[in-house]
C-alpha positions, 0 to 999 in steps of 0.5 A: 814138888807137885806141879799142880800145887805150884800152878795153884799158888800162881793162880791164887796170887794173881791179884797180888802179882798184878798189884806188885807189877803196878808198883814197878810200872809207876817208876818212870825208868826212862834210860834215854833222858838224864832227868830220869837217872834217879828213877833208873836207880829206883827201878834197880832197887825195886828189882833187887828188893823183889828178888830178895823177897822171892827169895833169890840169893846173892842179890846185887846192884852192880855198877856199869859205866852207865846204868846199873845191872841187877844180879841174883841167883839160886843155885840149889838144884840137883847135880847136873841140872842146867843153869838158866840165865834170865835176861831182862831190861828194866828201862823204858822208852820215853812216853811222848807224846803225852797228850795221846795217852788216855791215862797217865803213862806211869799210872797203871790202869786196867781197861778191858783185861788190859793193863795200860802203862809205859813198860807194861809189855816192853818189858817190865811185865815180861820180867815180872812173869819170870819173877812170879813163876819162880816165886810160885816154884819156890813156894812149894820147895826148891827150884828144879833148875839153877837160875841166875838173873841179869837185868839191865837198864840200858836196852832202850839206848842200845845196851852200850855198857852191857857187853863190857859188863858181861866181859868182866863178869864171865864167871859170875854169869856162866850158864847153860843157856839164857832165857830171854822173854823180850819177844812176843806172840802173834796173837793171844790164842797163838803161842809163839816161839821166836827163833830169829832176830834181825840185827841193827845199825843205827845212825844220825845223819847230819847235813850242813849248808850255810853258816846260819839260817838265811832269808829264803826270799833273799837267798832262795834259788842260789843256796842249796837248802840242807833240808831239801838235800837231806830229803833227796839223799834219804829218798835215794836210799830205796830203789823202785822195788823197795830194796836198800840202795847202798853199795854191796848191801845185799852181798852177804844177806843169807837167802831164805831156804825153801824149808824155812819159806814153807815154815813161815808161810804157815804163820797167819800173818798175811797182808790183811793182818799187817794192815789191820795191825797198823791202820796203813792204807797198803802194804809197802814191802820188798818186791818178790817177798811176802809180808811175813818174809819181809818183816823178819827175814829181809833187811830194811832201812827206815827213818825215825826222825827228821829235824830242820828249820822252823817247825813252830806255829805259823810261818817263818821263811828261812833256809835252815843252816842244817838238817838231821835225820835218825835212820836205821838198818835192820839186818839179817844173818851174815850182814855186819853192822860195821860193813853197813856203816862203811856202805852208808859212807860210800853211798853218801860219798857218791850221792851227796852233792858238793853244795852241802857238807855231811856227817854220820854219827853211829848210834848203836849196832848189833848183829842178827842171830838165828837159834836152833829150833831143835835145841833141848831148851827150845823144845822144853818151851814148846811143850810148855806152851802146848800144855798151857794153850792146848795147841802147838806153838808156831815158830817165827823170825822177829823183825826187831833186834835184841843185841844181848842175844849175840853178845851172850853167844860171843862172850858167854858161849851160850844160846838164848831161848826167846819168848815173851807174852806181849801182843802185836797191838800192845803199842810198845814204844807208842802211846797207850802201851798195854799188856793183855792180862789173860795172856800174861797169866798164861805166860806165868803158867808157861814159865812154870811148865818150862822150868819143870820140863827142863 
């Protein structure tokens, strides 16, 4: 099989690939909302039909306790060729707030070489890049490697049913390594390989006060306001150096080695870069660490939502009966999410006042992971990026979490090669999510080179 013929096929079918991706993005496969359950099923069916057209074999939509998993394979490569398990998720985040979208979140629109739609970057576009790379390869003959797909519909809600699914389908999913395109690049001209991911421990914290809302003029000053108490509790979770103030939180945090500090310092991710990406007035990170180190190699605590009392138009003077916050901790290697749960409980026992009651509800968790940068499949990706971009890629530790990586290590005993062709300004999880199309087309080429290099 000639590589150039495969690449020519991909280049000559770019318009068809884009139109096909648009039809995928039109499906509002929002996993967190029950009213979109049928859309989740529709997205799974879209994938199954598309995999059959490539053509892949043994295509199945397999049930879980929640949303289904789509499986397919093609196992006709020469003897001893590796088996690549390609992971992806077809569910997306809610599109709210809708009024901030310039065009409909599920009406894909191209503006200035970018495709705008919910899921364009995270991660339907990344799944599609894999599909079209494999289609291009099969258009000229057989695949040089064996391939399996596992595509889930619950990643945006923490993949609660994926580990049990893997546990019960170990033989079906047995592979040499996993290819996970759910990360991204630093910039369109800087090919990037992610070798580390932070873990996650996510909770809902509820605070209760009086049995019902009270008139603040009658009871203010004698009844502790749960909203005020919640704010005080959360504020105390950071110290003056922006370190997380839970007992024992840093006891198992793996230090950043001198060699790794040197590698991370080569990334073009200074304070100015993060300020430009975020529009924030200043950097606010852990004392003693650079922004690059803080964003990927140090643990954090963040608030994602607060709810209490009256939030409608106008005024209503009540002391709310309860308050709620959604909080998470991003974790680094050697931290245990279960231990962080215990540390949070200990913090609340020590710091929550007796004038309120509180409750912690675990919402999802997963450990951190680090890959070997010299792993053969990682080197195959490195050379593929060199071929397409004409420069050496950089290595980066990602601040986000992809729990499936540790699940595959534990249950299938395989490592993951992390890639992806999204950019920092793609607005994932936010209004006006987009996919940079030139970078995406380069991504398809990269995957073609990658499969040849294997």
